[in-house]
N, C-alpha and C positions, 0 to 999 in steps of 0.2 A: 341478522348481522349487526345492525345498530345497537341491539341489546347486548351482544357480546362485547362490543367495542366500549360500551359504556359501564360495563361491570367493573367493580373495584379491582378485581384481580385480572381483568383483561384476559378472559379465556382465549379470545381469537388471537390476540398478540402473543400469549404464551405459547400457543400451539404453533404459530408461525416461527417464533424464535427456536422452539424445540426441533422443528423440521430443518431450519437453516443450520442449527448447531450440528444436528446429525450429518447433514450433507457436507458441511465444512470438515468435520472430523473424517468422514469417508474419503474426502478428497485427500487429507493428509495420509491416511492409510494406503490409498491407491499409489501415491507417489512414493511412499516408503517401500511398497512392493516393487515399484519400478526400479528403484535403486538396488533393492536386494537381488531382483532377478535380472537386472541390466536390460529393462525394457524401455527403449527409447521413447516411444509414444506416450508412456506415463510420465516420463521426466520432461519432455519438451512439447508434447502435443503435436507439433509439425516439425518436419526436419528443417534444420537451419535456425530455429528459434532458440532463445535462451532456456536453460533448464531450470526448473524449480529445485533449488537445493534441498538436501536431505533435511537440514535444520528448519527450513521453512515448511516442509511438510510436517515435521514434529510439532511446530508451533501452531499449524493449523489444526492438528489433532488436539493439542492441549486447549487451545481457545475454543474449538468446537465443542469439545467435551465439557468444558466450563459453562458454556452458554446453555447447552442441552440440559446439564444438570441443574442449573439455576431455574430454567424455564419449566423442566419436567418434575424435578424432585424425584419422589418415589421411594426413597428410603431415608431413615433418620439423619444420616451424616452426609446427604447430598450436598448441602450448602458448603459444609467444611471441604469436601473433596473438590467441589467447583472452585473454591478460593484457592485451594492448593494447586490446582492446575494452572489457574491464572497467575499465582506467584511464581510458579516454575517457568512460565513463559516470559514473565517480566525479568527474571534473573537472567535466562538465556539471552534475551533482548539487550539487556544492559552490558553483559559480557562482550556480546558481539559488537555493540556500539563502541565499547571502549577499544577493541581491537581496530574497528574501522576508523576511529578518530586519531588513534596513536599509531596506526599502521604496524601493529604487532600481531603475533600469532599466539593465541592463548591455548591452542590445541582443541578448541571446541568446534571448529568449522567442519572438520572431518571426523567428528566424534562417532558418527554412525557409520558412514561409508566414506571411502576414498573418492576423490573427483579426478579422474585421470584426464578428463576432456577440458579441464580449465586451462586458460592460456597461461603461459609461463610467467607473465608479468603481473598476475594477479594471485591472490591467496585462494588456493583450491578449496571448494566447498563453501565459500563465503557467499551469502545472500546479498542482494542489492541493498544499498543504504536506505532507499525509500520503503523497501519491503520490510526491513528490520524496524524502521521507525513506526511503520503502520502497526506491526505487532506490539510494539511498546505501548502505543496509544490503545490498542484493543485490549491488552492486559490490564492497563491502568483503568480503563473503563469497566472491565469485569470486576476488578477489585473495589471500585468506587460506587457501583450501582447498589449493592446491598445496604451500605451505611448511608446512602443518599436518601433513603427512605425517611431518615431521621434528620439529615442535614441538608437543607436546600441547596446550599453552595456546591456541595459534591455532586448533586444532580445536574448543576449547570456544568461543572467540569466534565462529568461523564458524557453529556451531550456534545461538548466541544470535541473530546476525545473521538467520539464516535463519527462526528463530521470529518475529522481529519482521516480517519480510516477509509471512509467512503471517498473522499476527495483524492487520496492517493491512488486508490484503485481505479477511479475513473479516468485519471490522467494516464495511467498505464494502459488502460484499454483504448483510449482515444489514440495513443501512439501507435498501437497495432492497427486499429480499424481505419485511421487516416494515413498509415504509412508515414508517420510523423517522425522522420529520423532525427530531427533536432532534439527531441525529448530524450533520445537514448545517447545523445552527445553529453547530456548532464551526468555527472559522476553518480548522482543518486539513482538514476533510472538506468544506468548503462547495462544492467544484466537482469532486470526484472522479467520474469517469465509471464506468458500470456495467462496461464491458469492461476498464477499467483495474483494477478491483477483482478481477474474475475472473482477469485476466492475472497479477496479483501472487500470487494463491493458487497458479496453476499454476507460476509461477517458483519460488516457495518450495518447492513440492512437489518440483520438479526439482533444486533445490539440496540438499534434504534427501536425495533419492535418491542424488545423486552422493556426498554425505558418507558414505553406507553403503559405497562402495567401498573406504574405509579399512579395511585388515585389522583394526585395533584396535576397529572398531565391532562385530565379531562374536566378540570374545574371550569365552570362557565366564566368566560371573560366578558368584560364591558365591550360594547360595540365599537368605541374608539380604539381600545387596545387590540381587538380582534383585526380591525382595518389596519392598524399600524404594523402589527406583525405580518399579516399577509403582504402588505405593500413592501416591508423590508426583505421578505423572502423573495418576492418577484423581482425586486431590483437587484438583489445579490445574483439570482439565477440568470437574469438577463446580462449582467455585467460579466459573469463567468463565461457564458456562452459566447458573448461578443468577444471577449478577450481571447479565448481558445480559438474561435473561428478566425479572427483577424491574424492571430499569430500563425496559424496553419496557412493562411492564404499568403503570408509574407515569407514563408519559408524559401520558396524557389527564388524570390527576389533578393533574399538575404544572401543565399548562396551565390547568386549571380554577382551581386555587388562585391562580395568578399573575393570571388574569383578574379573578377576584372581588376579590383585594387591590387591584388597580389601579382597578377600579370603585369600591370603597369609598373609596379615597383621593381620586379625583377627586370623588365625591359629598360628602365631608366638606369638601373645598375650596370647592366650589360653595356649600354652605351657609354657610360663614364669610363669603364674599363677599356673599351675600344679606343676611346679618345685618348686616354692616358698612354696607352700603348703606342699609339700613332704619334703623339707628341715626343715621347722618348726616343722613338725610332728616328724621327726627324732631327732631333737634337743631336743624337749619336752620328 
């Protein structure tokens, strides 16, 4: 295993990325089939949960295919097809983001299938803002990874994009696993699907693994630099876990405080009205 990890081409990491890319693409295909055949379990996983939109499934298919083609190759134009898939995903994400930011309908949200179950106050077929932003980051990382072999700064950007994809997916999964309703009160996460969040974590892991195939990722670091990097990662992980856990623990308290404050405000308003009516009646 250590030999595979240390190889310049990273056979182990390439294989892992290839498998993840195929699984992510398969997820997209299954959800598209769910929309085509109106199979609720493929769209929502469990009754009552948010559905993965058809465009999200298409983007999973494009990003998964791009990652698998880059990792596996297999034919002369594999790299070009992979970049084309990533570019198509980026274009769909940008158009969707424009519609989300300007609250307009460009006609792409229901390009594949109609979404009759969407609430009337929302755009039917439109994915969550967080989901779309994660796909934008994933597509940008897929486009940046090949030239990053020659431009170190692009490699750093690709890693940041990949970290963003993983972070968005993890927050979505934590919301479901901890029944963290406050997450879904945020506009960005109000309609993210369970399997969308899981798929984003897997896609981010596949991207990270493929980035390890860069020979520079395995260069020997000095002891002080290795210690500094390890400490930075540990501190960031500890801060993230502490923040999420603390926020989750405070959820019920926040709801209680807000409820009591609203109740007190309404009661004070009611008393003022009653007092004003009594004074006017007495005066009359």
